N, C-alpha and C positions, 0 to 999 in steps of 0.2 A: 576467471573463475565464475561459474554460474551461481546465482543465489538459489536457495531451496525451492521456490516455486517452479523454476525451470526444471529441477529434478523431478518434481511432481508431474509436470506435463510430459516429460520424457518417459517416466515410468508408466504413465497411462496410455502412451502410444501417440502422443502429439497434441498440438494446441487445439485441435478440433474436438478433443475428448473431454475437456473440462474448462470451466470458467474459474479463474482465480482472481480474487480481490483481496488485496492487502490493505487493512485498515490500520493506520498508524496514529497513535495517540500517546499521551503521557510523555515520559522521558525519551521515548523512541522518535519523537517528532523531529529531533535534531538531525536524524539521518536523511530527512527530506529537504534540508536547507541547501541552498546553492553552494555554500562553502563546505559542505559535509565531505569528510574524507572518503565516504562510500557513495557519494553522489553519482559518480560515473557508473558504478555497478547498478544502482537503481535505474538510472537512465537507460542502460543497455537492456534492462529487463522489460521495461514498459513497451507495450506493443506486441508482445509475444503471448497474446491471449491473457495477459496479466494487467489488471487495473490496480493502481496504487492511489489511495485516497488519504488525505490528511484531515484530522479532526479540527474543525474551526474553534471548538471550545478550548482545546489545548493551546492552539495558536494564540487566541485572545489572552489566555491566562499568562502566557510568557511573552506577550507583545510582539508576535510575529505577524507579518502580513504576507500576502501572496507574492509580493516583490522579493521576499526573503527566501522563497521556496523554489525548488526545481520547476522547470517550465511545463513538463508533461504530466504532472500529477493532477488528480482530481481533488475535490473538497466535499466534505459532508459536515453538516452542522454539529453533529455529536457522534463520535466514533462508536461509543457503546450502543447507541440506538441503531446505528448502521449494522453492527454485528447482530443485534437482536432481529432486525428485519431480514437479514440474509439467512439466519438460522430458520426463521419462520418460512422462508421461501425454499428451504431444503438444502442450503449450503451447510457444509461441515465447518466447525470452528476448530482451527488447529493453532496451537500456541507453540512457540519455540521452547 
């Protein structure tokens, strides 16, 4: 089963039609842990013109380290700031 960003890319006509970055913060950060029940779905999505980044502020707050997280994700100091910067650069902000 594909996760929604793959549906976005498919609807737009392929990976070369859009850049997708998923910024994960707050309670959702658990989906990026190595032992996450959805970790395999996250891993299968990375690399299809989709970047997934974890908020280091959230990680610090709940005492997670990069060793606790999936291998292929990226990191940003503050998820909210990353979202603001992406919006300033023309990205659309889509929430589930």
